[in-house]
C-alpha positions as protocol buffer text, in pm:
chain_id: "A"
residue {
  index: 1
  type: MET
  ca { x: -2560 y: 6539 z: 465 }
}
residue {
  index: 2
  type: LEU
  ca { x: -2306 y: 6719 z: 685 }
}
residue {
  index: 3
  type: PHE
  ca { x: -2030 y: 6633 z: 440 }
}
residue {
  index: 4
  type: ALA
  ca { x: -2232 y: 6776 z: 149 }
}
residue {
  index: 5
  type: GLY
  ca { x: -2282 y: 7101 z: 342 }
}
residue {
  index: 6
  type: ILE
  ca { x: -1909 y: 7131 z: 411 }
}
residue {
  index: 7
  type: GLN
  ca { x: -1831 y: 7062 z: 45 }
}
residue {
  index: 8
  type: ALA
  ca { x: -2081 y: 7325 z: -70 }
}
residue {
  index: 9
  type: ARG
  ca { x: -1934 y: 7584 z: 166 }
}
residue {
  index: 10
  type: ARG
  ca { x: -1579 y: 7508 z: 49 }
}
residue {
  index: 11
  type: ALA
  ca { x: -1688 y: 7530 z: -314 }
}
residue {
  index: 12
  type: SER
  ca { x: -1850 y: 7868 z: -245 }
}
residue {
  index: 13
  type: GLN
  ca { x: -1537 y: 7996 z: -69 }
}
residue {
  index: 14
  type: THR
  ca { x: -1318 y: 7875 z: -356 }
}
residue {
  index: 15
  type: PHE
  ca { x: -1544 y: 8049 z: -608 }
}
residue {
  index: 16
  type: GLN
  ca { x: -1531 y: 8377 z: -411 }
}
residue {
  index: 17
  type: PHE
  ca { x: -1153 y: 8353 z: -380 }
}
residue {
  index: 18
  type: THR
  ca { x: -1122 y: 8290 z: -753 }
}
residue {
  index: 19
  type: GLN
  ca { x: -1336 y: 8597 z: -825 }
}
residue {
  index: 20
  type: GLN
  ca { x: -1117 y: 8810 z: -600 }
}
residue {
  index: 21
  type: ILE
  ca { x: -805 y: 8692 z: -782 }
}
residue {
  index: 22
  type: GLN
  ca { x: -965 y: 8768 z: -1119 }
}
residue {
  index: 23
  type: ARG
  ca { x: -1060 y: 9117 z: -1003 }
}
residue {
  index: 24
  type: SER
  ca { x: -708 y: 9178 z: -875 }
}
residue {
  index: 25
  type: GLU
  ca { x: -558 y: 9060 z: -1202 }
}
residue {
  index: 26
  type: ALA
  ca { x: -794 y: 9282 z: -1403 }
}
residue {
  index: 27
  type: VAL
  ca { x: -707 y: 9587 z: -1193 }
}
residue {
  index: 28
  type: ALA
  ca { x: -335 y: 9517 z: -1227 }
}
residue {
  index: 29
  type: HIS
  ca { x: -366 y: 9466 z: -1603 }
}
residue {
  index: 30
  type: PHE
  ca { x: -560 y: 9786 z: -1665 }
}
residue {
  index: 31
  type: THR
  ca { x: -337 y: 9987 z: -1434 }
}
residue {
  index: 32
  type: GLY
  ca { x: -35 y: 9864 z: -1628 }
}
residue {
  index: 33
  type: GLN
  ca { x: -198 y: 9956 z: -1958 }
}
residue {
  index: 34
  type: PHE
  ca { x: -281 y: 10303 z: -1829 }
}
residue {
  index: 35
  type: LEU
  ca { x: 69 y: 10359 z: -1696 }
}
residue {
  index: 36
  type: SER
  ca { x: 204 y: 10253 z: -2033 }
}
residue {
  index: 37
  type: LEU
  ca { x: -13 y: 10518 z: -2198 }
}
residue {
  index: 38
  type: LEU
  ca { x: 113 y: 10777 z: -1951 }
}
residue {
  index: 39
  type: ALA
  ca { x: 477 y: 10697 z: -2024 }
}
residue {
  index: 40
  type: GLY
  ca { x: 463 y: 10968 z: -2290 }
}
residue {
  index: 41
  type: GLY
  ca { x: 367 y: 11240 z: -2044 }
}
residue {
  index: 42
  type: ASP
  ca { x: 66 y: 11441 z: -1938 }
}
residue {
  index: 43
  type: PRO
  ca { x: -270 y: 11309 z: -2070 }
}
residue {
  index: 44
  type: GLY
  ca { x: -387 y: 11667 z: -2115 }
}
residue {
  index: 45
  type: LYS
  ca { x: -113 y: 11714 z: -2372 }
}
residue {
  index: 46
  type: LEU
  ca { x: -122 y: 11365 z: -2519 }
}
residue {
  index: 47
  type: ILE
  ca { x: -496 y: 11379 z: -2590 }
}
residue {
  index: 48
  type: HIS
  ca { x: -414 y: 11603 z: -2886 }
}
residue {
  index: 49
  type: ASN
  ca { x: -242 y: 11310 z: -3059 }
}
residue {
  index: 50
  type: ALA
  ca { x: -508 y: 11114 z: -3250 }
}
residue {
  index: 51
  type: ASP
  ca { x: -332 y: 10777 z: -3210 }
}
residue {
  index: 52
  type: TRP
  ca { x: -285 y: 10827 z: -2837 }
}
residue {
  index: 53
  type: ALA
  ca { x: -645 y: 10940 z: -2796 }
}
residue {
  index: 54
  type: TYR
  ca { x: -769 y: 10629 z: -2977 }
}
residue {
  index: 55
  type: ARG
  ca { x: -560 y: 10403 z: -2751 }
}
residue {
  index: 56
  type: PHE
  ca { x: -684 y: 10595 z: -2446 }
}
residue {
  index: 57
  type: TRP
  ca { x: -1050 y: 10555 z: -2540 }
}
residue {
  index: 58
  type: SER
  ca { x: -1001 y: 10192 z: -2638 }
}
residue {
  index: 59
  type: LEU
  ca { x: -864 y: 10129 z: -2290 }
}
residue {
  index: 60
  type: GLN
  ca { x: -1147 y: 10328 z: -2131 }
}
residue {
  index: 61
  type: SER
  ca { x: -1409 y: 10130 z: -2322 }
}
residue {
  index: 62
  type: THR
  ca { x: -1254 y: 9795 z: -2228 }
}
residue {
  index: 63
  type: GLU
  ca { x: -1233 y: 9898 z: -1862 }
}
residue {
  index: 64
  type: PHE
  ca { x: -1595 y: 10006 z: -1876 }
}
residue {
  index: 65
  type: TYR
  ca { x: -1701 y: 9668 z: -2014 }
}
residue {
  index: 66
  type: PHE
  ca { x: -1536 y: 9491 z: -1721 }
}
residue {
  index: 67
  type: PHE
  ca { x: -1688 y: 9739 z: -1475 }
}
residue {
  index: 68
  type: HIS
  ca { x: -2032 y: 9705 z: -1631 }
}
residue {
  index: 69
  type: HIS
  ca { x: -2014 y: 9328 z: -1594 }
}
residue {
  index: 70
  type: GLY
  ca { x: -1902 y: 9334 z: -1232 }
}
residue {
  index: 71
  type: ILE
  ca { x: -1538 y: 9234 z: -1275 }
}
residue {
  index: 72
  type: LEU
  ca { x: -1372 y: 9564 z: -1184 }
}
residue {
  index: 73
  type: PRO
  ca { x: -1442 y: 9683 z: -829 }
}
residue {
  index: 74
  type: ARG
  ca { x: -1647 y: 10002 z: -810 }
}
residue {
  index: 75
  type: PHE
  ca { x: -1397 y: 10168 z: -573 }
}
residue {
  index: 76
  type: ILE
  ca { x: -1110 y: 10134 z: -819 }
}
residue {
  index: 77
  type: TYR
  ca { x: -1322 y: 10225 z: -1120 }
}
residue {
  index: 78
  type: THR
  ca { x: -1448 y: 10535 z: -938 }
}
residue {
  index: 79
  type: LEU
  ca { x: -1090 y: 10652 z: -888 }
}
residue {
  index: 80
  type: TRP
  ca { x: -1031 y: 10616 z: -1260 }
}
residue {
  index: 81
  type: MET
  ca { x: -1348 y: 10811 z: -1342 }
}
residue {
  index: 82
  type: VAL
  ca { x: -1245 y: 11090 z: -1104 }
}
residue {
  index: 83
  type: ASP
  ca { x: -927 y: 11118 z: -1311 }
}
residue {
  index: 84
  type: LEU
  ca { x: -1128 y: 11120 z: -1633 }
}
residue {
  index: 85
  type: ALA
  ca { x: -1355 y: 11398 z: -1504 }
}
residue {
  index: 86
  type: ALA
  ca { x: -1042 y: 11596 z: -1410 }
}
residue {
  index: 87
  type: LEU
  ca { x: -908 y: 11549 z: -1765 }
}
residue {
  index: 88
  type: TYR
  ca { x: -1239 y: 11674 z: -1904 }
}
residue {
  index: 89
  type: SER
  ca { x: -1217 y: 11973 z: -1670 }
}
residue {
  index: 90
  type: GLY
  ca { x: -855 y: 12063 z: -1738 }
}
residue {
  index: 91
  type: PRO
  ca { x: -701 y: 12298 z: -1994 }
}
residue {
  index: 92
  type: SER
  ca { x: -736 y: 12033 z: -2268 }
}
residue {
  index: 93
  type: GLY
  ca { x: -1086 y: 11940 z: -2157 }
}
residue {
  index: 94
  type: ARG
  ca { x: -1250 y: 12047 z: -2483 }
}
residue {
  index: 95
  type: ARG
  ca { x: -1012 y: 11825 z: -2683 }
}
residue {
  index: 96
  type: ALA
  ca { x: -1073 y: 11532 z: -2445 }
}
residue {
  index: 97
  type: ILE
  ca { x: -1448 y: 11574 z: -2493 }
}
residue {
  index: 98
  type: ASP
  ca { x: -1407 y: 11599 z: -2871 }
}
residue {
  index: 99
  type: THR
  ca { x: -1203 y: 11277 z: -2884 }
}
residue {
  index: 100
  type: TYR
  ca { x: -1460 y: 11110 z: -2656 }
}
residue {
  index: 101
  type: GLU
  ca { x: -1739 y: 11208 z: -2893 }
}
residue {
  index: 102
  type: GLU
  ca { x: -1546 y: 11093 z: -3199 }
}
residue {
  index: 103
  type: PHE
  ca { x: -1467 y: 10755 z: -3044 }
}
residue {
  index: 104
  type: MET
  ca { x: -1814 y: 10699 z: -2897 }
}
residue {
  index: 105
  type: THR
  ca { x: -1981 y: 10768 z: -3230 }
}
residue {
  index: 106
  type: SER
  ca { x: -1862 y: 10422 z: -3333 }
}
residue {
  index: 107
  type: TYR
  ca { x: -2028 y: 10265 z: -3029 }
}
residue {
  index: 108
  type: ALA
  ca { x: -2353 y: 10460 z: -3006 }
}
residue {
  index: 109
  type: VAL
  ca { x: -2553 y: 10182 z: -3170 }
}
residue {
  index: 110
  type: ASN
  ca { x: -2352 y: 9884 z: -3044 }
}
residue {
  index: 111
  type: TYR
  ca { x: -2305 y: 9974 z: -2677 }
}
residue {
  index: 112
  type: PRO
  ca { x: -2544 y: 10250 z: -2570 }
}
residue {
  index: 113
  type: ALA
  ca { x: -2479 y: 10183 z: -2199 }
}
residue {
  index: 114
  type: MET
  ca { x: -2116 y: 10287 z: -2244 }
}
residue {
  index: 115
  type: VAL
  ca { x: -2209 y: 10603 z: -2434 }
}
residue {
  index: 116
  type: ASP
  ca { x: -2462 y: 10688 z: -2161 }
}
residue {
  index: 117
  type: PHE
  ca { x: -2212 y: 10628 z: -1882 }
}
residue {
  index: 118
  type: PHE
  ca { x: -1927 y: 10835 z: -2027 }
}
residue {
  index: 119
  type: GLY
  ca { x: -2172 y: 11109 z: -2120 }
}
residue {
  index: 120
  type: GLY
  ca { x: -2266 y: 11129 z: -1754 }
}
residue {
  index: 121
  type: ILE
  ca { x: -1902 y: 11163 z: -1651 }
}
residue {
  index: 122
  type: ARG
  ca { x: -1858 y: 11434 z: -1915 }
}
residue {
  index: 123
  type: ASN
  ca { x: -2162 y: 11620 z: -1780 }
}
residue {
  index: 124
  type: LEU
  ca { x: -2015 y: 11623 z: -1428 }
}
residue {
  index: 125
  type: ALA
  ca { x: -1692 y: 11784 z: -1544 }
}
residue {
  index: 126
  type: CYS
  ca { x: -1655 y: 12158 z: -1530 }
}
residue {
  index: 127
  type: ALA
  ca { x: -1347 y: 12375 z: -1542 }
}
residue {
  index: 128
  type: ASP
  ca { x: -1459 y: 12615 z: -1270 }
}
residue {
  index: 129
  type: CYS
  ca { x: -1602 y: 12368 z: -1017 }
}
residue {
  index: 130
  type: ASP
  ca { x: -1438 y: 12259 z: -695 }
}
residue {
  index: 131
  type: ALA
  ca { x: -1228 y: 11945 z: -756 }
}
residue {
  index: 132
  type: ASP
  ca { x: -1338 y: 11782 z: -429 }
}
residue {
  index: 133
  type: GLU
  ca { x: -1705 y: 11841 z: -505 }
}
residue {
  index: 134
  type: ARG
  ca { x: -1658 y: 11709 z: -860 }
}
residue {
  index: 135
  type: SER
  ca { x: -1494 y: 11395 z: -719 }
}
residue {
  index: 136
  type: ARG
  ca { x: -1784 y: 11340 z: -478 }
}
residue {
  index: 137
  type: ARG
  ca { x: -2034 y: 11382 z: -761 }
}
residue {
  index: 138
  type: VAL
  ca { x: -1844 y: 11138 z: -981 }
}
residue {
  index: 139
  type: ALA
  ca { x: -1833 y: 10883 z: -697 }
}
residue {
  index: 140
  type: ARG
  ca { x: -2210 y: 10914 z: -643 }
}
residue {
  index: 141
  type: TYR
  ca { x: -2274 y: 10889 z: -1014 }
}
residue {
  index: 142
  type: VAL
  ca { x: -2064 y: 10572 z: -1056 }
}
residue {
  index: 143
  type: GLU
  ca { x: -2235 y: 10408 z: -757 }
}
residue {
  index: 144
  type: GLU
  ca { x: -2586 y: 10497 z: -872 }
}
residue {
  index: 145
  type: TRP
  ca { x: -2515 y: 10401 z: -1231 }
}
residue {
  index: 146
  type: GLN
  ca { x: -2378 y: 10064 z: -1125 }
}
residue {
  index: 147
  type: GLN
  ca { x: -2678 y: 9993 z: -904 }
}
residue {
  index: 148
  type: GLN
  ca { x: -2912 y: 10063 z: -1195 }
}
residue {
  index: 149
  type: HIS
  ca { x: -2720 y: 9905 z: -1484 }
}
residue {
  index: 150
  type: GLN
  ca { x: -2467 y: 9645 z: -1377 }
}
residue {
  index: 151
  type: THR
  ca { x: -2496 y: 9310 z: -1548 }
}
residue {
  index: 152
  type: ARG
  ca { x: -2313 y: 8988 z: -1482 }
}
residue {
  index: 153
  type: LEU
  ca { x: -2129 y: 8786 z: -1740 }
}
residue {
  index: 154
  type: GLN
  ca { x: -2308 y: 8463 z: -1815 }
}
């Protein structure tokens, strides 16, 4: 009986460690993909290129899927969403929102949770608001959204 308890605890620790490694690998992968996208320069300028915008939103949607299913840590994902809200709020914010809407039109029926989530980020962005306050609002939004909607991969 004691041996079974020790085995169960070790199996649980191994599972948790494996999950941490998977999360770390996912963060590293997506960070690398994002940095690759940024190799061409400022996202506010690149968003005007239709091919770049499609790659950007494809990456955003894939990251969201992994966040939604509990693989990406909320802290890291929140940082990324703060950056997205800043892009929406910047000089090219209208173009970023337009490309968001164009891309999300394809997913509105297939993945309404993603459309809902990114719409919320878009609604928090404003060109004349304080950047620190916007960041706090985005962080609260991501936390609340996750608590209400997160699912686990089966």
